[in-house]
mmCIF file of the protein (N, C-alpha, C, O) and its ligand, coordinates in Angstrom:
data_MODEL
# 
_entry.id   MODEL 
# 
loop_
_entity.id 
_entity.type 
_entity.pdbx_number_of_molecules 
1 polymer     1 
2 non-polymer 1 
# 
_entity_poly.entity_id                      1 
_entity_poly.type                           'polypeptide(L)' 
_entity_poly.nstd_linkage                   no 
_entity_poly.nstd_monomer                   no 
_entity_poly.pdbx_seq_one_letter_code       MTKKRPENGGEPTVIAKCTECGDIYPAQEATDGNYRPIGTNGSCNCGNRDFEPAT 
_entity_poly.pdbx_seq_one_letter_code_can   MTKKRPENGGEPTVIAKCTECGDIYPAQEATDGNYRPIGTNGSCNCGNRDFEPAT 
_entity_poly.pdbx_strand_id                 A 
# 
loop_
_entity_poly_seq.entity_id 
_entity_poly_seq.num 
_entity_poly_seq.mon_id 
_entity_poly_seq.hetero 
1 1  MET n 
1 2  THR n 
1 3  LYS n 
1 4  LYS n 
1 5  ARG n 
1 6  PRO n 
1 7  GLU n 
1 8  ASN n 
1 9  GLY n 
1 10 GLY n 
1 11 GLU n 
1 12 PRO n 
1 13 THR n 
1 14 VAL n 
1 15 ILE n 
1 16 ALA n 
1 17 LYS n 
1 18 CYS n 
1 19 THR n 
1 20 GLU n 
1 21 CYS n 
1 22 GLY n 
1 23 ASP n 
1 24 ILE n 
1 25 TYR n 
1 26 PRO n 
1 27 ALA n 
1 28 GLN n 
1 29 GLU n 
1 30 ALA n 
1 31 THR n 
1 32 ASP n 
1 33 GLY n 
1 34 ASN n 
1 35 TYR n 
1 36 ARG n 
1 37 PRO n 
1 38 ILE n 
1 39 GLY n 
1 40 THR n 
1 41 ASN n 
1 42 GLY n 
1 43 SER n 
1 44 CYS n 
1 45 ASN n 
1 46 CYS n 
1 47 GLY n 
1 48 ASN n 
1 49 ARG n 
1 50 ASP n 
1 51 PHE n 
1 52 GLU n 
1 53 PRO n 
1 54 ALA n 
1 55 THR n 
# 
loop_
_struct_asym.id 
_struct_asym.entity_id 
A 1 
B 2 
# 
loop_
_chem_comp.id 
_chem_comp.type 
_chem_comp.mon_nstd_flag 
ALA 'L-peptide linking' y 
ARG 'L-peptide linking' y 
ASN 'L-peptide linking' y 
ASP 'L-peptide linking' y 
CYS 'L-peptide linking' y 
GLN 'L-peptide linking' y 
GLU 'L-peptide linking' y 
GLY 'peptide linking'   y 
ILE 'L-peptide linking' y 
LYS 'L-peptide linking' y 
MET 'L-peptide linking' y 
PHE 'L-peptide linking' y 
PRO 'L-peptide linking' y 
SER 'L-peptide linking' y 
THR 'L-peptide linking' y 
TYR 'L-peptide linking' y 
VAL 'L-peptide linking' y 
ZN  non-polymer         . 
# 
_pdbx_entity_nonpoly.entity_id   2 
_pdbx_entity_nonpoly.name        ? 
_pdbx_entity_nonpoly.comp_id     ZN 
# 
_pdbx_nonpoly_scheme.asym_id         B 
_pdbx_nonpoly_scheme.entity_id       2 
_pdbx_nonpoly_scheme.mon_id          ZN 
_pdbx_nonpoly_scheme.ndb_seq_num     1 
_pdbx_nonpoly_scheme.pdb_seq_num     101 
_pdbx_nonpoly_scheme.auth_seq_num    101 
_pdbx_nonpoly_scheme.pdb_mon_id      ZN 
_pdbx_nonpoly_scheme.auth_mon_id     ZN 
_pdbx_nonpoly_scheme.pdb_strand_id   A 
_pdbx_nonpoly_scheme.pdb_ins_code    . 
# 
loop_
_atom_site.group_PDB 
_atom_site.id 
_atom_site.type_symbol 
_atom_site.label_atom_id 
_atom_site.label_alt_id 
_atom_site.label_comp_id 
_atom_site.label_asym_id 
_atom_site.label_entity_id 
_atom_site.label_seq_id 
_atom_site.pdbx_PDB_ins_code 
_atom_site.Cartn_x 
_atom_site.Cartn_y 
_atom_site.Cartn_z 
_atom_site.occupancy 
_atom_site.B_iso_or_equiv 
_atom_site.pdbx_formal_charge 
_atom_site.auth_seq_id 
_atom_site.auth_comp_id 
_atom_site.auth_asym_id 
_atom_site.auth_atom_id 
_atom_site.pdbx_PDB_model_num 
ATOM   1   N  N  . MET A 1 1  ? -108.344 2.013  140.880 1.00 0.00 ? 1   MET A N  1 
ATOM   2   C  CA . MET A 1 1  ? -108.148 1.948  139.430 1.00 0.00 ? 1   MET A CA 1 
ATOM   3   C  C  . MET A 1 1  ? -106.763 2.461  139.075 1.00 0.00 ? 1   MET A C  1 
ATOM   4   O  O  . MET A 1 1  ? -106.391 3.590  139.394 1.00 0.00 ? 1   MET A O  1 
ATOM   5   N  N  . THR A 1 2  ? -106.033 1.619  138.423 1.00 0.00 ? 2   THR A N  1 
ATOM   6   C  CA . THR A 1 2  ? -104.671 1.983  138.049 1.00 0.00 ? 2   THR A CA 1 
ATOM   7   C  C  . THR A 1 2  ? -104.660 2.647  136.677 1.00 0.00 ? 2   THR A C  1 
ATOM   8   O  O  . THR A 1 2  ? -105.242 2.151  135.712 1.00 0.00 ? 2   THR A O  1 
ATOM   9   N  N  . LYS A 1 3  ? -103.992 3.761  136.627 1.00 0.00 ? 3   LYS A N  1 
ATOM   10  C  CA . LYS A 1 3  ? -103.885 4.465  135.352 1.00 0.00 ? 3   LYS A CA 1 
ATOM   11  C  C  . LYS A 1 3  ? -102.573 4.074  134.690 1.00 0.00 ? 3   LYS A C  1 
ATOM   12  O  O  . LYS A 1 3  ? -101.492 4.413  135.172 1.00 0.00 ? 3   LYS A O  1 
ATOM   13  N  N  . LYS A 1 4  ? -102.682 3.369  133.598 1.00 0.00 ? 4   LYS A N  1 
ATOM   14  C  CA . LYS A 1 4  ? -101.482 2.896  132.911 1.00 0.00 ? 4   LYS A CA 1 
ATOM   15  C  C  . LYS A 1 4  ? -101.222 3.743  131.672 1.00 0.00 ? 4   LYS A C  1 
ATOM   16  O  O  . LYS A 1 4  ? -102.131 4.038  130.896 1.00 0.00 ? 4   LYS A O  1 
ATOM   17  N  N  . ARG A 1 5  ? -99.998  4.112  131.513 1.00 0.00 ? 5   ARG A N  1 
ATOM   18  C  CA . ARG A 1 5  ? -99.640  4.906  130.339 1.00 0.00 ? 5   ARG A CA 1 
ATOM   19  C  C  . ARG A 1 5  ? -99.056  4.013  129.255 1.00 0.00 ? 5   ARG A C  1 
ATOM   20  O  O  . ARG A 1 5  ? -98.031  3.368  129.473 1.00 0.00 ? 5   ARG A O  1 
ATOM   21  N  N  . PRO A 1 6  ? -99.681  3.967  128.112 1.00 0.00 ? 6   PRO A N  1 
ATOM   22  C  CA . PRO A 1 6  ? -99.095  3.192  127.011 1.00 0.00 ? 6   PRO A CA 1 
ATOM   23  C  C  . PRO A 1 6  ? -97.818  3.846  126.500 1.00 0.00 ? 6   PRO A C  1 
ATOM   24  O  O  . PRO A 1 6  ? -97.559  5.026  126.738 1.00 0.00 ? 6   PRO A O  1 
ATOM   25  N  N  . GLU A 1 7  ? -97.033  3.048  125.793 1.00 0.00 ? 7   GLU A N  1 
ATOM   26  C  CA . GLU A 1 7  ? -95.746  3.541  125.278 1.00 0.00 ? 7   GLU A CA 1 
ATOM   27  C  C  . GLU A 1 7  ? -95.897  4.804  124.443 1.00 0.00 ? 7   GLU A C  1 
ATOM   28  O  O  . GLU A 1 7  ? -95.106  5.741  124.551 1.00 0.00 ? 7   GLU A O  1 
ATOM   29  N  N  . ASN A 1 8  ? -96.915  4.804  123.622 1.00 0.00 ? 8   ASN A N  1 
ATOM   30  C  CA . ASN A 1 8  ? -97.054  5.930  122.700 1.00 0.00 ? 8   ASN A CA 1 
ATOM   31  C  C  . ASN A 1 8  ? -98.112  6.918  123.190 1.00 0.00 ? 8   ASN A C  1 
ATOM   32  O  O  . ASN A 1 8  ? -98.641  7.712  122.412 1.00 0.00 ? 8   ASN A O  1 
ATOM   33  N  N  . GLY A 1 9  ? -98.406  6.864  124.459 1.00 0.00 ? 9   GLY A N  1 
ATOM   34  C  CA . GLY A 1 9  ? -99.408  7.774  124.985 1.00 0.00 ? 9   GLY A CA 1 
ATOM   35  C  C  . GLY A 1 9  ? -98.757  8.956  125.671 1.00 0.00 ? 9   GLY A C  1 
ATOM   36  O  O  . GLY A 1 9  ? -97.617  9.316  125.375 1.00 0.00 ? 9   GLY A O  1 
ATOM   37  N  N  . GLY A 1 10 ? -99.481  9.546  126.576 1.00 0.00 ? 10  GLY A N  1 
ATOM   38  C  CA . GLY A 1 10 ? -98.930  10.670 127.303 1.00 0.00 ? 10  GLY A CA 1 
ATOM   39  C  C  . GLY A 1 10 ? -99.581  11.962 126.908 1.00 0.00 ? 10  GLY A C  1 
ATOM   40  O  O  . GLY A 1 10 ? -100.417 12.018 126.006 1.00 0.00 ? 10  GLY A O  1 
ATOM   41  N  N  . GLU A 1 11 ? -99.180  12.998 127.603 1.00 0.00 ? 11  GLU A N  1 
ATOM   42  C  CA . GLU A 1 11 ? -99.778  14.298 127.357 1.00 0.00 ? 11  GLU A CA 1 
ATOM   43  C  C  . GLU A 1 11 ? -99.010  15.032 126.278 1.00 0.00 ? 11  GLU A C  1 
ATOM   44  O  O  . GLU A 1 11 ? -97.794  15.187 126.384 1.00 0.00 ? 11  GLU A O  1 
ATOM   45  N  N  . PRO A 1 12 ? -99.687  15.480 125.254 1.00 0.00 ? 12  PRO A N  1 
ATOM   46  C  CA . PRO A 1 12 ? -98.986  16.257 124.227 1.00 0.00 ? 12  PRO A CA 1 
ATOM   47  C  C  . PRO A 1 12 ? -98.538  17.605 124.787 1.00 0.00 ? 12  PRO A C  1 
ATOM   48  O  O  . PRO A 1 12 ? -99.294  18.272 125.493 1.00 0.00 ? 12  PRO A O  1 
ATOM   49  N  N  . THR A 1 13 ? -97.336  17.993 124.477 1.00 0.00 ? 13  THR A N  1 
ATOM   50  C  CA . THR A 1 13 ? -96.812  19.264 124.958 1.00 0.00 ? 13  THR A CA 1 
ATOM   51  C  C  . THR A 1 13 ? -96.584  20.255 123.829 1.00 0.00 ? 13  THR A C  1 
ATOM   52  O  O  . THR A 1 13 ? -96.467  21.459 124.057 1.00 0.00 ? 13  THR A O  1 
ATOM   53  N  N  . VAL A 1 14 ? -96.524  19.740 122.619 1.00 0.00 ? 14  VAL A N  1 
ATOM   54  C  CA . VAL A 1 14 ? -96.315  20.609 121.461 1.00 0.00 ? 14  VAL A CA 1 
ATOM   55  C  C  . VAL A 1 14 ? -97.172  20.118 120.309 1.00 0.00 ? 14  VAL A C  1 
ATOM   56  O  O  . VAL A 1 14 ? -97.660  18.988 120.319 1.00 0.00 ? 14  VAL A O  1 
ATOM   57  N  N  . ILE A 1 15 ? -97.347  20.969 119.330 1.00 0.00 ? 15  ILE A N  1 
ATOM   58  C  CA . ILE A 1 15 ? -97.934  20.541 118.068 1.00 0.00 ? 15  ILE A CA 1 
ATOM   59  C  C  . ILE A 1 15 ? -96.790  20.419 117.076 1.00 0.00 ? 15  ILE A C  1 
ATOM   60  O  O  . ILE A 1 15 ? -96.072  21.380 116.803 1.00 0.00 ? 15  ILE A O  1 
ATOM   61  N  N  . ALA A 1 16 ? -96.641  19.219 116.546 1.00 0.00 ? 16  ALA A N  1 
ATOM   62  C  CA . ALA A 1 16 ? -95.522  18.965 115.649 1.00 0.00 ? 16  ALA A CA 1 
ATOM   63  C  C  . ALA A 1 16 ? -96.020  18.749 114.235 1.00 0.00 ? 16  ALA A C  1 
ATOM   64  O  O  . ALA A 1 16 ? -97.086  18.178 114.002 1.00 0.00 ? 16  ALA A O  1 
ATOM   65  N  N  . LYS A 1 17 ? -95.215  19.224 113.300 1.00 0.00 ? 17  LYS A N  1 
ATOM   66  C  CA . LYS A 1 17 ? -95.559  19.094 111.891 1.00 0.00 ? 17  LYS A CA 1 
ATOM   67  C  C  . LYS A 1 17 ? -94.519  18.241 111.194 1.00 0.00 ? 17  LYS A C  1 
ATOM   68  O  O  . LYS A 1 17 ? -93.318  18.444 111.370 1.00 0.00 ? 17  LYS A O  1 
ATOM   69  N  N  . CYS A 1 18 ? -94.978  17.297 110.412 1.00 0.00 ? 18  CYS A N  1 
ATOM   70  C  CA . CYS A 1 18 ? -94.082  16.448 109.640 1.00 0.00 ? 18  CYS A CA 1 
ATOM   71  C  C  . CYS A 1 18 ? -93.319  17.316 108.633 1.00 0.00 ? 18  CYS A C  1 
ATOM   72  O  O  . CYS A 1 18 ? -93.908  18.141 107.933 1.00 0.00 ? 18  CYS A O  1 
ATOM   73  N  N  . THR A 1 19 ? -92.007  17.115 108.574 1.00 0.00 ? 19  THR A N  1 
ATOM   74  C  CA . THR A 1 19 ? -91.213  17.928 107.660 1.00 0.00 ? 19  THR A CA 1 
ATOM   75  C  C  . THR A 1 19 ? -91.354  17.452 106.213 1.00 0.00 ? 19  THR A C  1 
ATOM   76  O  O  . THR A 1 19 ? -90.929  18.145 105.288 1.00 0.00 ? 19  THR A O  1 
ATOM   77  N  N  . GLU A 1 20 ? -91.944  16.284 106.015 1.00 0.00 ? 20  GLU A N  1 
ATOM   78  C  CA . GLU A 1 20 ? -92.122  15.750 104.665 1.00 0.00 ? 20  GLU A CA 1 
ATOM   79  C  C  . GLU A 1 20 ? -93.470  16.127 104.075 1.00 0.00 ? 20  GLU A C  1 
ATOM   80  O  O  . GLU A 1 20 ? -93.545  16.758 103.021 1.00 0.00 ? 20  GLU A O  1 
ATOM   81  N  N  . CYS A 1 21 ? -94.537  15.733 104.768 1.00 0.00 ? 21  CYS A N  1 
ATOM   82  C  CA . CYS A 1 21 ? -95.863  15.907 104.177 1.00 0.00 ? 21  CYS A CA 1 
ATOM   83  C  C  . CYS A 1 21 ? -96.673  17.001 104.866 1.00 0.00 ? 21  CYS A C  1 
ATOM   84  O  O  . CYS A 1 21 ? -97.731  17.394 104.375 1.00 0.00 ? 21  CYS A O  1 
ATOM   85  N  N  . GLY A 1 22 ? -96.182  17.491 105.994 1.00 0.00 ? 22  GLY A N  1 
ATOM   86  C  CA . GLY A 1 22 ? -96.858  18.602 106.642 1.00 0.00 ? 22  GLY A CA 1 
ATOM   87  C  C  . GLY A 1 22 ? -98.007  18.200 107.552 1.00 0.00 ? 22  GLY A C  1 
ATOM   88  O  O  . GLY A 1 22 ? -98.745  19.060 108.034 1.00 0.00 ? 22  GLY A O  1 
ATOM   89  N  N  . ASP A 1 23 ? -98.167  16.911 107.792 1.00 0.00 ? 23  ASP A N  1 
ATOM   90  C  CA . ASP A 1 23 ? -99.207  16.471 108.702 1.00 0.00 ? 23  ASP A CA 1 
ATOM   91  C  C  . ASP A 1 23 ? -98.937  16.997 110.113 1.00 0.00 ? 23  ASP A C  1 
ATOM   92  O  O  . ASP A 1 23 ? -97.792  17.131 110.546 1.00 0.00 ? 23  ASP A O  1 
ATOM   93  N  N  . ILE A 1 24 ? -100.017 17.283 110.800 1.00 0.00 ? 24  ILE A N  1 
ATOM   94  C  CA . ILE A 1 24 ? -99.911  17.871 112.130 1.00 0.00 ? 24  ILE A CA 1 
ATOM   95  C  C  . ILE A 1 24 ? -100.279 16.823 113.181 1.00 0.00 ? 24  ILE A C  1 
ATOM   96  O  O  . ILE A 1 24 ? -101.280 16.119 113.047 1.00 0.00 ? 24  ILE A O  1 
ATOM   97  N  N  . TYR A 1 25 ? -99.464  16.731 114.216 1.00 0.00 ? 25  TYR A N  1 
ATOM   98  C  CA . TYR A 1 25 ? -99.743  15.810 115.304 1.00 0.00 ? 25  TYR A CA 1 
ATOM   99  C  C  . TYR A 1 25 ? -99.537  16.501 116.636 1.00 0.00 ? 25  TYR A C  1 
ATOM   100 O  O  . TYR A 1 25 ? -98.633  17.323 116.781 1.00 0.00 ? 25  TYR A O  1 
ATOM   101 N  N  . PRO A 1 26 ? -100.374 16.170 117.613 1.00 0.00 ? 26  PRO A N  1 
ATOM   102 C  CA . PRO A 1 26 ? -100.010 16.524 118.979 1.00 0.00 ? 26  PRO A CA 1 
ATOM   103 C  C  . PRO A 1 26 ? -98.803  15.663 119.349 1.00 0.00 ? 26  PRO A C  1 
ATOM   104 O  O  . PRO A 1 26 ? -98.776  14.472 119.038 1.00 0.00 ? 26  PRO A O  1 
ATOM   105 N  N  . ALA A 1 27 ? -97.822  16.244 119.999 1.00 0.00 ? 27  ALA A N  1 
ATOM   106 C  CA . ALA A 1 27 ? -96.576  15.518 120.203 1.00 0.00 ? 27  ALA A CA 1 
ATOM   107 C  C  . ALA A 1 27 ? -95.926  15.894 121.521 1.00 0.00 ? 27  ALA A C  1 
ATOM   108 O  O  . ALA A 1 27 ? -96.301  16.862 122.183 1.00 0.00 ? 27  ALA A O  1 
ATOM   109 N  N  . GLN A 1 28 ? -94.938  15.089 121.869 1.00 0.00 ? 28  GLN A N  1 
ATOM   110 C  CA . GLN A 1 28 ? -94.092  15.395 123.009 1.00 0.00 ? 28  GLN A CA 1 
ATOM   111 C  C  . GLN A 1 28 ? -92.689  15.654 122.501 1.00 0.00 ? 28  GLN A C  1 
ATOM   112 O  O  . GLN A 1 28 ? -92.228  15.035 121.542 1.00 0.00 ? 28  GLN A O  1 
ATOM   113 N  N  . GLU A 1 29 ? -92.024  16.578 123.163 1.00 0.00 ? 29  GLU A N  1 
ATOM   114 C  CA . GLU A 1 29 ? -90.637  16.819 122.797 1.00 0.00 ? 29  GLU A CA 1 
ATOM   115 C  C  . GLU A 1 29 ? -89.786  15.719 123.415 1.00 0.00 ? 29  GLU A C  1 
ATOM   116 O  O  . GLU A 1 29 ? -89.848  15.470 124.618 1.00 0.00 ? 29  GLU A O  1 
ATOM   117 N  N  . ALA A 1 30 ? -88.999  15.072 122.581 1.00 0.00 ? 30  ALA A N  1 
ATOM   118 C  CA . ALA A 1 30 ? -88.161  13.985 123.055 1.00 0.00 ? 30  ALA A CA 1 
ATOM   119 C  C  . ALA A 1 30 ? -86.856  14.538 123.589 1.00 0.00 ? 30  ALA A C  1 
ATOM   120 O  O  . ALA A 1 30 ? -86.496  15.685 123.323 1.00 0.00 ? 30  ALA A O  1 
ATOM   121 N  N  . THR A 1 31 ? -86.145  13.702 124.354 1.00 0.00 ? 31  THR A N  1 
ATOM   122 C  CA . THR A 1 31 ? -84.905  14.164 124.984 1.00 0.00 ? 31  THR A CA 1 
ATOM   123 C  C  . THR A 1 31 ? -83.829  14.458 123.952 1.00 0.00 ? 31  THR A C  1 
ATOM   124 O  O  . THR A 1 31 ? -82.895  15.215 124.218 1.00 0.00 ? 31  THR A O  1 
ATOM   125 N  N  . ASP A 1 32 ? -83.960  13.856 122.770 1.00 0.00 ? 32  ASP A N  1 
ATOM   126 C  CA . ASP A 1 32 ? -82.945  14.099 121.744 1.00 0.00 ? 32  ASP A CA 1 
ATOM   127 C  C  . ASP A 1 32 ? -83.238  15.346 120.912 1.00 0.00 ? 32  ASP A C  1 
ATOM   128 O  O  . ASP A 1 32 ? -82.532  15.644 119.948 1.00 0.00 ? 32  ASP A O  1 
ATOM   129 N  N  . GLY A 1 33 ? -84.288  16.068 121.298 1.00 0.00 ? 33  GLY A N  1 
ATOM   130 C  CA . GLY A 1 33 ? -84.589  17.309 120.594 1.00 0.00 ? 33  GLY A CA 1 
ATOM   131 C  C  . GLY A 1 33 ? -85.564  17.129 119.451 1.00 0.00 ? 33  GLY A C  1 
ATOM   132 O  O  . GLY A 1 33 ? -86.031  18.107 118.867 1.00 0.00 ? 33  GLY A O  1 
ATOM   133 N  N  . ASN A 1 34 ? -85.871  15.900 119.131 1.00 0.00 ? 34  ASN A N  1 
ATOM   134 C  CA . ASN A 1 34 ? -86.874  15.667 118.100 1.00 0.00 ? 34  ASN A CA 1 
ATOM   135 C  C  . ASN A 1 34 ? -88.247  15.649 118.762 1.00 0.00 ? 34  ASN A C  1 
ATOM   136 O  O  . ASN A 1 34 ? -88.365  15.889 119.963 1.00 0.00 ? 34  ASN A O  1 
ATOM   137 N  N  . TYR A 1 35 ? -89.265  15.371 117.993 1.00 0.00 ? 35  TYR A N  1 
ATOM   138 C  CA . TYR A 1 35 ? -90.622  15.332 118.520 1.00 0.00 ? 35  TYR A CA 1 
ATOM   139 C  C  . TYR A 1 35 ? -91.245  13.982 118.236 1.00 0.00 ? 35  TYR A C  1 
ATOM   140 O  O  . TYR A 1 35 ? -91.052  13.388 117.174 1.00 0.00 ? 35  TYR A O  1 
ATOM   141 N  N  . ARG A 1 36 ? -91.986  13.524 119.204 1.00 0.00 ? 36  ARG A N  1 
ATOM   142 C  CA . ARG A 1 36 ? -92.610  12.225 119.052 1.00 0.00 ? 36  ARG A CA 1 
ATOM   143 C  C  . ARG A 1 36 ? -94.114  12.404 118.984 1.00 0.00 ? 36  ARG A C  1 
ATOM   144 O  O  . ARG A 1 36 ? -94.740  12.753 119.985 1.00 0.00 ? 36  ARG A O  1 
ATOM   145 N  N  . PRO A 1 37 ? -94.697  12.174 117.833 1.00 0.00 ? 37  PRO A N  1 
ATOM   146 C  CA . PRO A 1 37 ? -96.146  12.341 117.723 1.00 0.00 ? 37  PRO A CA 1 
ATOM   147 C  C  . PRO A 1 37 ? -96.872  11.318 118.578 1.00 0.00 ? 37  PRO A C  1 
ATOM   148 O  O  . PRO A 1 37 ? -96.484  10.152 118.649 1.00 0.00 ? 37  PRO A O  1 
ATOM   149 N  N  . ILE A 1 38 ? -97.917  11.772 119.214 1.00 0.00 ? 38  ILE A N  1 
ATOM   150 C  CA . ILE A 1 38 ? -98.668  10.903 120.103 1.00 0.00 ? 38  ILE A CA 1 
ATOM   151 C  C  . ILE A 1 38 ? -99.694  10.122 119.311 1.00 0.00 ? 38  ILE A C  1 
ATOM   152 O  O  . ILE A 1 38 ? -100.332 10.655 118.404 1.00 0.00 ? 38  ILE A O  1 
ATOM   153 N  N  . GLY A 1 39 ? -99.848  8.862  119.655 1.00 0.00 ? 39  GLY A N  1 
ATOM   154 C  CA . GLY A 1 39 ? -100.827 8.023  118.982 1.00 0.00 ? 39  GLY A CA 1 
ATOM   155 C  C  . GLY A 1 39 ? -100.252 7.324  117.768 1.00 0.00 ? 39  GLY A C  1 
ATOM   156 O  O  . GLY A 1 39 ? -100.976 6.647  117.037 1.00 0.00 ? 39  GLY A O  1 
ATOM   157 N  N  . THR A 1 40 ? -98.956  7.481  117.549 1.00 0.00 ? 40  THR A N  1 
ATOM   158 C  CA . THR A 1 40 ? -98.304  6.774  116.458 1.00 0.00 ? 40  THR A CA 1 
ATOM   159 C  C  . THR A 1 40 ? -97.120  6.008  117.025 1.00 0.00 ? 40  THR A C  1 
ATOM   160 O  O  . THR A 1 40 ? -96.856  6.069  118.226 1.00 0.00 ? 40  THR A O  1 
ATOM   161 N  N  . ASN A 1 41 ? -96.416  5.296  116.178 1.00 0.00 ? 41  ASN A N  1 
ATOM   162 C  CA . ASN A 1 41 ? -95.238  4.573  116.645 1.00 0.00 ? 41  ASN A CA 1 
ATOM   163 C  C  . ASN A 1 41 ? -93.998  5.461  116.598 1.00 0.00 ? 41  ASN A C  1 
ATOM   164 O  O  . ASN A 1 41 ? -92.876  4.963  116.690 1.00 0.00 ? 41  ASN A O  1 
ATOM   165 N  N  . GLY A 1 42 ? -94.188  6.755  116.458 1.00 0.00 ? 42  GLY A N  1 
ATOM   166 C  CA . GLY A 1 42 ? -93.065  7.676  116.467 1.00 0.00 ? 42  GLY A CA 1 
ATOM   167 C  C  . GLY A 1 42 ? -92.747  8.238  115.106 1.00 0.00 ? 42  GLY A C  1 
ATOM   168 O  O  . GLY A 1 42 ? -91.876  9.096  114.967 1.00 0.00 ? 42  GLY A O  1 
ATOM   169 N  N  . SER A 1 43 ? -93.448  7.761  114.107 1.00 0.00 ? 43  SER A N  1 
ATOM   170 C  CA . SER A 1 43 ? -93.234  8.293  112.767 1.00 0.00 ? 43  SER A CA 1 
ATOM   171 C  C  . SER A 1 43 ? -94.563  8.739  112.179 1.00 0.00 ? 43  SER A C  1 
ATOM   172 O  O  . SER A 1 43 ? -95.636  8.374  112.659 1.00 0.00 ? 43  SER A O  1 
ATOM   173 N  N  . CYS A 1 44 ? -94.459  9.522  111.148 1.00 0.00 ? 44  CYS A N  1 
ATOM   174 C  CA . CYS A 1 44 ? -95.644  10.025 110.464 1.00 0.00 ? 44  CYS A CA 1 
ATOM   175 C  C  . CYS A 1 44 ? -96.286  8.924  109.630 1.00 0.00 ? 44  CYS A C  1 
ATOM   176 O  O  . CYS A 1 44 ? -95.686  7.874  109.400 1.00 0.00 ? 44  CYS A O  1 
ATOM   177 N  N  . ASN A 1 45 ? -97.488  9.170  109.187 1.00 0.00 ? 45  ASN A N  1 
ATOM   178 C  CA . ASN A 1 45 ? -98.150  8.245  108.272 1.00 0.00 ? 45  ASN A CA 1 
ATOM   179 C  C  . ASN A 1 45 ? -97.313  8.014  107.027 1.00 0.00 ? 45  ASN A C  1 
ATOM   180 O  O  . ASN A 1 45 ? -97.350  6.933  106.439 1.00 0.00 ? 45  ASN A O  1 
ATOM   181 N  N  . CYS A 1 46 ? -96.563  9.020  106.627 1.00 0.00 ? 46  CYS A N  1 
ATOM   182 C  CA . CYS A 1 46 ? -95.763  8.922  105.410 1.00 0.00 ? 46  CYS A CA 1 
ATOM   183 C  C  . CYS A 1 46 ? -94.434  8.213  105.663 1.00 0.00 ? 46  CYS A C  1 
ATOM   184 O  O  . CYS A 1 46 ? -93.679  7.949  104.727 1.00 0.00 ? 46  CYS A O  1 
ATOM   185 N  N  . GLY A 1 47 ? -94.151  7.906  106.928 1.00 0.00 ? 47  GLY A N  1 
ATOM   186 C  CA . GLY A 1 47 ? -92.931  7.183  107.250 1.00 0.00 ? 47  GLY A CA 1 
ATOM   187 C  C  . GLY A 1 47 ? -91.808  8.071  107.730 1.00 0.00 ? 47  GLY A C  1 
ATOM   188 O  O  . GLY A 1 47 ? -90.789  7.576  108.212 1.00 0.00 ? 47  GLY A O  1 
ATOM   189 N  N  . ASN A 1 48 ? -91.975  9.369  107.607 1.00 0.00 ? 48  ASN A N  1 
ATOM   190 C  CA . ASN A 1 48 ? -90.954  10.298 108.059 1.00 0.00 ? 48  ASN A CA 1 
ATOM   191 C  C  . ASN A 1 48 ? -90.915  10.341 109.581 1.00 0.00 ? 48  ASN A C  1 
ATOM   192 O  O  . ASN A 1 48 ? -91.953  10.211 110.231 1.00 0.00 ? 48  ASN A O  1 
ATOM   193 N  N  . ARG A 1 49 ? -89.754  10.518 110.144 1.00 0.00 ? 49  ARG A N  1 
ATOM   194 C  CA . ARG A 1 49 ? -89.627  10.581 111.590 1.00 0.00 ? 49  ARG A CA 1 
ATOM   195 C  C  . ARG A 1 49 ? -89.153  11.951 112.065 1.00 0.00 ? 49  ARG A C  1 
ATOM   196 O  O  . ARG A 1 49 ? -88.874  12.139 113.249 1.00 0.00 ? 49  ARG A O  1 
ATOM   197 N  N  . ASP A 1 50 ? -89.062  12.896 111.155 1.00 0.00 ? 50  ASP A N  1 
ATOM   198 C  CA . ASP A 1 50 ? -88.600  14.228 111.527 1.00 0.00 ? 50  ASP A CA 1 
ATOM   199 C  C  . ASP A 1 50 ? -89.779  15.188 111.593 1.00 0.00 ? 50  ASP A C  1 
ATOM   200 O  O  . ASP A 1 50 ? -90.597  15.273 110.678 1.00 0.00 ? 50  ASP A O  1 
ATOM   201 N  N  . PHE A 1 51 ? -89.834  15.893 112.686 1.00 0.00 ? 51  PHE A N  1 
ATOM   202 C  CA . PHE A 1 51 ? -90.916  16.838 112.896 1.00 0.00 ? 51  PHE A CA 1 
ATOM   203 C  C  . PHE A 1 51 ? -90.355  18.168 113.351 1.00 0.00 ? 51  PHE A C  1 
ATOM   204 O  O  . PHE A 1 51 ? -89.269  18.251 113.924 1.00 0.00 ? 51  PHE A O  1 
ATOM   205 N  N  . GLU A 1 52 ? -91.129  19.203 113.080 1.00 0.00 ? 52  GLU A N  1 
ATOM   206 C  CA . GLU A 1 52 ? -90.757  20.508 113.583 1.00 0.00 ? 52  GLU A CA 1 
ATOM   207 C  C  . GLU A 1 52 ? -91.970  21.078 114.299 1.00 0.00 ? 52  GLU A C  1 
ATOM   208 O  O  . GLU A 1 52 ? -93.103  20.709 113.991 1.00 0.00 ? 52  GLU A O  1 
ATOM   209 N  N  . PRO A 1 53 ? -91.743  21.970 115.245 1.00 0.00 ? 53  PRO A N  1 
ATOM   210 C  CA . PRO A 1 53 ? -92.882  22.545 115.957 1.00 0.00 ? 53  PRO A CA 1 
ATOM   211 C  C  . PRO A 1 53 ? -93.740  23.383 115.019 1.00 0.00 ? 53  PRO A C  1 
ATOM   212 O  O  . PRO A 1 53 ? -93.229  24.152 114.205 1.00 0.00 ? 53  PRO A O  1 
ATOM   213 N  N  . ALA A 1 54 ? -95.030  23.223 115.145 1.00 0.00 ? 54  ALA A N  1 
ATOM   214 C  CA . ALA A 1 54 ? -95.964  24.008 114.339 1.00 0.00 ? 54  ALA A CA 1 
ATOM   215 C  C  . ALA A 1 54 ? -96.558  25.094 115.228 1.00 0.00 ? 54  ALA A C  1 
ATOM   216 O  O  . ALA A 1 54 ? -96.885  24.849 116.389 1.00 0.00 ? 54  ALA A O  1 
ATOM   217 N  N  . THR A 1 55 ? -96.691  26.259 114.690 1.00 0.00 ? 55  THR A N  1 
ATOM   218 C  CA . THR A 1 55 ? -97.247  27.346 115.491 1.00 0.00 ? 55  THR A CA 1 
ATOM   219 C  C  . THR A 1 55 ? -98.591  27.784 114.934 1.00 0.00 ? 55  THR A C  1 
ATOM   220 O  O  . THR A 1 55 ? -99.218  28.694 115.477 1.00 0.00 ? 55  THR A O  1 
HETATM 221 ZN ZN . ZN  B 2 .  ? -95.467  12.937 106.962 1.00 0.00 2 101 ZN  A ZN 1 
# 
């Protein structure tokens, strides 16, 4: 059985919070220093693409 990783999948490493609406997503830290929420196309439901780590 081959385990295939979808583009927007993967293991979340951080909890990221949308800087616009405050929604919380499990996310991966991207190489550019931003965060990519898992299970989305890289942006929040509100359309914002900027996230900060939530503690
Ligand atoms: Zn948002």
